[in-house]
C-alpha positions as CSV (number, residue, x, y, z in Angstrom):
1,M,83.8,120.4,31.7
2,L,84.7,117.0,33.1
3,R,88.3,118.1,33.5
4,R,87.3,121.2,35.5
5,A,85.1,119.1,37.8
6,L,87.9,116.6,38.5
7,L,90.4,119.4,39.2
8,A,87.9,121.1,41.6
9,G,87.4,117.8,43.5
10,L,91.1,117.1,43.7
11,G,91.7,120.7,44.9
12,A,89.1,120.4,47.7
13,T,90.6,117.0,48.7
14,A,94.1,118.5,48.8
15,A,92.9,121.4,50.9
16,V,91.3,119.1,53.4
17,L,94.4,116.9,53.7
18,L,96.6,120.0,54.1
19,L,94.3,121.3,56.8
20,G,94.4,118.0,58.6
21,G,98.1,117.9,58.4
22,C,98.4,121.3,60.0
23,L,95.9,120.7,62.9
24,S,96.5,118.4,65.8
25,R,93.6,116.4,67.3
26,G,95.3,116.1,70.7
27,P,94.2,119.3,72.5
28,A,90.8,119.1,70.9
29,S,90.3,115.5,72.0
30,I,91.2,116.3,75.6
31,A,88.6,119.2,75.7
32,Q,85.9,117.0,74.1
33,Q,86.6,113.7,76.0
34,R,88.0,114.4,79.5
35,G,84.8,116.0,80.8
36,P,82.5,113.2,79.6
37,Y,84.8,110.4,80.8
38,T,85.1,112.1,84.3
39,E,81.4,112.6,84.6
40,V,80.6,109.0,83.6
41,L,83.2,107.5,86.0
42,A,82.0,109.6,88.9
43,R,78.4,108.7,88.3
44,S,79.2,105.0,87.9
45,D,81.2,105.0,91.1
46,Q,78.2,106.4,93.0
47,E,75.9,103.9,91.4
48,E,78.2,101.0,92.3
49,L,78.3,102.1,95.9
50,L,74.5,102.5,96.1
51,A,74.0,99.2,94.4
52,N,76.1,97.4,96.9
53,I,74.3,99.0,99.8
54,V,71.0,97.8,98.4
55,R,72.5,94.3,97.8
56,L,73.5,94.1,101.4
57,A,70.0,95.0,102.5
58,Y,68.8,91.9,100.7
59,L,71.7,89.9,102.2
60,D,73.3,89.5,98.8
61,A,77.1,89.7,98.5
62,P,78.6,93.0,97.3
63,V,80.4,93.1,93.9
64,F,83.0,95.7,93.1
65,L,84.3,96.1,89.5
66,Q,87.0,98.7,89.4
67,V,87.9,100.7,86.3
68,T,91.7,100.5,86.4
69,S,92.4,102.4,83.1
70,V,90.8,104.2,80.2
71,T,92.8,104.6,77.0
72,A,91.1,106.8,74.5
73,S,92.4,106.7,70.9
74,P,90.7,109.4,68.9
75,S,91.7,109.6,65.2
76,L,90.9,111.3,61.9
77,E,90.8,109.5,58.5
78,Y,91.0,111.5,55.3
79,G,90.2,110.4,51.8
80,T,88.1,110.9,48.8
81,E,85.1,109.2,47.3
82,S,84.0,109.4,43.7
83,E,80.6,110.2,42.4
84,V,79.4,109.6,38.8
85,R,76.5,111.6,37.4
86,V,75.0,110.5,34.1
87,G,73.7,113.4,32.1
88,D,70.4,113.7,30.2
89,G,72.1,112.7,26.9
90,S,73.0,116.1,25.8
91,S,76.6,115.5,27.0
92,P,78.6,112.7,25.4
93,N,80.4,111.9,28.7
94,P,79.2,111.3,32.2
95,L,80.3,113.7,34.9
96,A,82.7,112.2,37.5
97,L,83.3,114.1,40.8
98,A,85.9,113.4,43.5
99,K,84.5,114.4,47.0
100,P,86.7,114.7,50.1
101,K,85.8,112.5,53.1
102,V,86.7,113.0,56.8
103,I,85.9,110.3,59.3
104,V,86.3,110.9,63.1
105,K,86.9,107.7,65.1
106,D,87.1,107.0,68.9
107,A,88.0,103.5,70.0
108,P,88.6,103.6,73.8
109,T,90.1,100.7,75.7
110,I,88.6,100.3,79.2
111,T,90.1,97.9,81.6
112,Y,88.0,96.4,84.5
113,K,89.3,94.6,87.5
114,P,87.1,92.8,90.1
115,L,88.0,93.3,93.8
116,L,89.0,89.9,94.9
117,G,91.4,88.0,97.2
118,R,93.9,90.0,99.3
119,E,92.7,93.4,97.9
120,F,89.1,92.5,98.9
121,S,90.2,91.6,102.3
122,N,92.5,94.6,102.8
123,E,90.0,97.2,101.5
124,L,86.7,95.8,102.7
125,L,87.3,93.7,105.8
126,M,90.1,95.6,107.6
127,P,88.8,98.2,110.2
128,F,89.6,101.8,109.6
129,D,92.6,103.2,111.4
130,I,91.5,105.9,113.7
131,R,94.4,108.2,112.9
132,P,93.4,109.1,109.3
133,V,89.9,109.6,110.7
134,F,91.1,112.4,112.9
135,L,93.0,113.9,110.0
136,M,89.6,114.2,108.3
137,L,88.2,115.9,111.4
138,D,91.1,118.4,111.4
139,N,90.1,119.2,107.8
140,G,86.6,120.2,108.8
141,F,84.5,117.1,108.6
142,D,81.7,116.9,111.2
143,F,82.6,114.7,114.1
144,S,79.1,113.5,114.7
145,V,78.7,112.3,111.0
146,V,82.2,110.7,110.9
147,A,81.5,108.9,114.2
148,Q,78.1,107.6,113.1
149,L,79.7,106.2,109.9
150,L,82.9,104.8,111.2
151,F,82.6,104.0,114.9
152,K,80.5,101.0,115.9
153,R,81.4,101.5,119.6
154,L,82.7,104.2,122.0
155,N,83.5,102.5,125.3
156,H,80.3,100.6,126.1
157,L,78.1,102.7,123.7
158,S,77.0,100.6,120.7
159,N,76.4,101.9,117.2
160,A,76.5,98.5,115.6
161,R,74.1,97.5,112.8
162,S,72.3,95.2,115.2
163,A,72.1,97.9,117.9
164,S,68.6,98.9,119.1
165,S,67.2,102.3,118.3
166,A,67.7,103.3,122.0
167,E,71.4,102.3,121.9
168,R,72.0,104.2,118.7
169,A,70.2,107.3,120.2
170,E,72.5,107.2,123.3
171,F,75.6,106.9,121.1
172,R,74.5,109.9,118.9
173,Q,73.7,112.0,122.0
174,V,77.3,111.7,123.1
175,T,78.9,112.2,119.6
176,D,76.6,115.2,119.0
177,A,77.8,116.7,122.3
178,M,81.5,116.0,121.3
179,S,80.8,117.6,118.0
180,R,79.5,120.8,119.6
181,L,82.5,120.9,121.9
182,L,84.9,120.6,119.0
183,Q,83.1,123.4,117.1
184,S,83.3,125.7,120.1
185,G,86.9,124.9,120.8
186,G,86.2,123.3,124.2
187,L,87.4,119.9,123.0
188,R,90.6,119.5,121.0
189,L,91.9,116.5,119.2
190,G,95.6,116.1,118.4
191,T,98.8,114.4,119.5
192,P,101.3,114.9,122.3
193,D,104.6,116.6,121.6
194,E,106.3,113.5,120.3
195,G,103.7,113.0,117.5
196,L,102.6,109.8,115.9
197,R,106.0,109.0,114.5
198,S,107.3,107.8,117.9
199,A,106.5,104.4,119.3
200,N,104.3,106.1,122.0
201,G,102.5,108.5,119.7
202,K,98.9,108.8,120.7
203,V,95.7,110.6,119.7
204,L,94.4,112.7,122.6
205,A,91.1,114.4,123.3
206,T,91.6,117.3,125.6
207,L,88.8,119.2,127.4
208,S,89.1,122.8,128.6
209,D,88.0,123.9,132.1
210,D,84.9,125.6,130.6
211,A,84.1,122.5,128.6
212,L,84.3,120.3,131.7
213,A,81.8,122.6,133.4
214,S,79.4,122.7,130.5
215,A,76.4,120.5,130.0
216,D,77.9,118.8,127.0
217,G,81.2,118.2,128.8
218,K,79.5,116.7,131.8
219,L,77.4,114.4,129.6
220,V,80.5,113.1,127.8
221,I,82.5,112.5,131.0
222,A,79.6,110.8,132.8
223,T,78.4,108.7,129.9
224,L,81.8,107.4,128.9
225,G,83.0,106.9,132.5
226,L,85.9,109.3,132.3
227,D,87.8,110.9,135.2
228,P,87.2,114.7,135.0
229,R,90.4,115.5,136.8
230,L,92.6,114.2,133.9
231,K,91.2,116.6,131.3
232,S,93.1,114.7,128.5
233,Y,92.1,111.3,127.3
234,E,93.7,108.9,124.9
235,L,91.7,107.7,121.9
236,K,92.7,104.1,121.2
237,S,91.4,101.2,119.2
238,G,89.7,98.5,121.3
239,L,86.6,97.6,123.2
240,Q,87.5,98.4,126.8
241,G,87.8,102.0,127.9
242,T,89.2,103.3,131.2
243,A,88.9,106.4,133.3
244,G,91.7,107.9,131.2
245,A,91.0,106.5,127.7
246,I,88.2,106.3,125.2
247,A,88.1,102.9,123.4
248,V,87.1,103.3,119.8
249,S,86.0,100.3,117.8
250,S,86.0,101.3,114.1
251,R,84.1,99.6,111.3
252,S,85.5,98.0,108.2
253,L,84.3,99.3,104.8
254,L,82.1,96.3,104.4
255,A,80.6,96.9,107.9
256,L,80.0,100.5,106.9
257,L,78.1,99.5,103.8
258,S,76.1,97.0,105.8
259,Y,75.3,99.7,108.4
260,L,74.0,102.0,105.7
261,S,71.9,99.2,104.2
262,N,69.7,99.7,107.3
263,Y,68.3,102.8,105.6
264,V,67.1,101.1,102.4
265,E,63.4,101.5,102.2
266,P,62.3,98.5,100.2
267,P,58.9,98.2,98.4
268,A,56.2,96.7,100.5
269,A,56.3,93.4,98.5
270,H,59.9,92.9,99.6
271,A,59.5,93.5,103.3
272,A,60.3,89.8,104.1
273,L,63.4,89.8,101.8
274,V,65.5,92.5,103.5
275,W,67.4,92.8,106.8
276,P,64.9,93.5,109.6
277,T,65.7,96.7,111.5
278,D,64.0,99.6,113.3
279,A,66.5,102.1,111.9
280,R,64.2,102.7,108.9
281,T,61.8,104.6,111.3
282,E,64.5,107.1,112.4
283,P,63.4,110.7,111.6
284,S,66.7,112.0,110.2
285,P,69.2,109.2,109.3
286,L,72.5,110.0,107.5
287,M,71.2,108.3,104.4
288,R,67.7,107.5,103.2
289,I,67.5,105.2,100.1
290,N,64.1,105.3,98.5
291,S,62.5,102.7,96.2
292,S,60.0,103.1,93.3
293,A,58.4,100.8,90.7
294,Q,59.0,103.5,88.1
295,R,62.2,105.3,87.2
296,P,62.3,108.4,89.5
297,A,62.6,111.8,88.0
298,N,64.3,113.6,91.0
299,A,67.1,111.1,91.7
300,E,70.9,111.3,92.0
301,P,71.9,108.6,91.7
302,A,69.5,105.7,90.9
303,I,70.0,102.0,90.3
304,F,67.7,99.2,89.1
305,Y,67.6,96.1,91.3
306,R,65.2,93.2,91.7
307,G,62.6,94.9,89.5
308,H,62.6,98.2,91.3
309,W,64.4,101.5,91.3
310,F,66.5,102.5,94.4
311,Y,67.7,106.0,94.6
312,L,68.7,109.1,96.6
313,R,66.5,112.2,96.1
314,A,68.5,114.9,94.3
315,D,67.4,117.5,96.9
316,D,68.3,115.2,99.9
317,L,71.7,116.9,100.6
318,R,72.3,114.9,103.8
319,S,72.1,111.6,102.0
320,R,74.2,112.8,99.0
321,N,76.8,114.2,101.4
322,T,77.0,110.8,103.1
323,L,77.5,109.1,99.8
324,F,80.3,111.5,99.0
325,L,82.0,110.7,102.4
326,L,81.6,107.0,101.6
327,R,83.4,107.4,98.3
328,L,86.1,109.4,100.1
329,L,86.5,106.7,102.7
330,F,86.6,104.0,100.0
331,N,89.6,105.8,98.4
332,L,91.2,106.3,101.8
333,Q,91.0,102.6,102.7
334,A,92.2,101.6,99.2
335,Q,95.3,103.8,99.7
336,A,95.9,102.4,103.2
337,A,95.7,98.9,101.9
338,S,98.1,99.5,99.0
339,T,100.7,101.0,101.3
340,Q,100.2,98.2,103.9
341,G,100.4,100.6,106.8
342,D,103.8,102.1,105.9
343,V,102.4,105.7,105.6
344,Q,103.7,108.0,108.4
345,L,101.0,110.3,109.6
346,T,101.5,113.4,111.7
347,L,98.5,115.1,113.3
348,P,98.7,118.7,114.5
349,V,99.5,119.2,118.2
350,K,96.6,121.0,119.9
């Protein structure tokens, strides 16, 4: 009887070992691990951006800790364990069983890197180049939204963090008009025939005759101080525009985060701790960051800071879209910093 039990246990163990030798864990581990890792990294990126916006509202320095690599090492261990059963005395020998054992292990190695020194300066403090911005517009992003996020000035129109509510309203009136003209085809953005690769490559905004005669076209021309006879106007980086050029002053990523921190709605007890601004009273900002003493149920994402929860409502699609654009711009700026401006960009001629 003992012999039969031992043989049965060894047979089961051999079957498990044979099966383990025939199957590979590689494909199965990808199916089981890639999705969860992707989901966690995406969520943690959103939470880090939200946390830094909230920190800047409290005038605390931002902190970025980048996940540079994730190395997952799934493994299977096979073996046996013995079990001894003592009978009731009717059998002269105890019963010994050999049971197969399978252990699944996952020991990932995650590498973090703080954003410091030159990388911090290049990615967070350097203003956005306006040329990749217009590549985004050519791929369908709304001009009004992109302009509110990235432009702190168009000619004399201010959209800075310290701008008054009236100044921001005038800025948005013009960018909303330009957005409608772009959607209707009355305003086109592109390059002259020589493209951006040449030394004289420019980004141009060209208005059609119908657009010049429209209410939106007249508003843009008059407010920005442009000469309507030219029809085509250069978009250039700077502070001083002319009758034939629109000066665009773009934000840095840090300035963008600071700008969005205007829309953090702190708890009443923290009113004296946050940056004072009248932007929190705007009826439809690009982002509205709520606060709560309790963990919110309808939040995506949410972070805990200074004893309170700060979050975007899951059904606030406008705010979530802005956070998505912010992550996209973060990646764009990181790529621009890593190539040190060596990337050649070609915008379509329109």
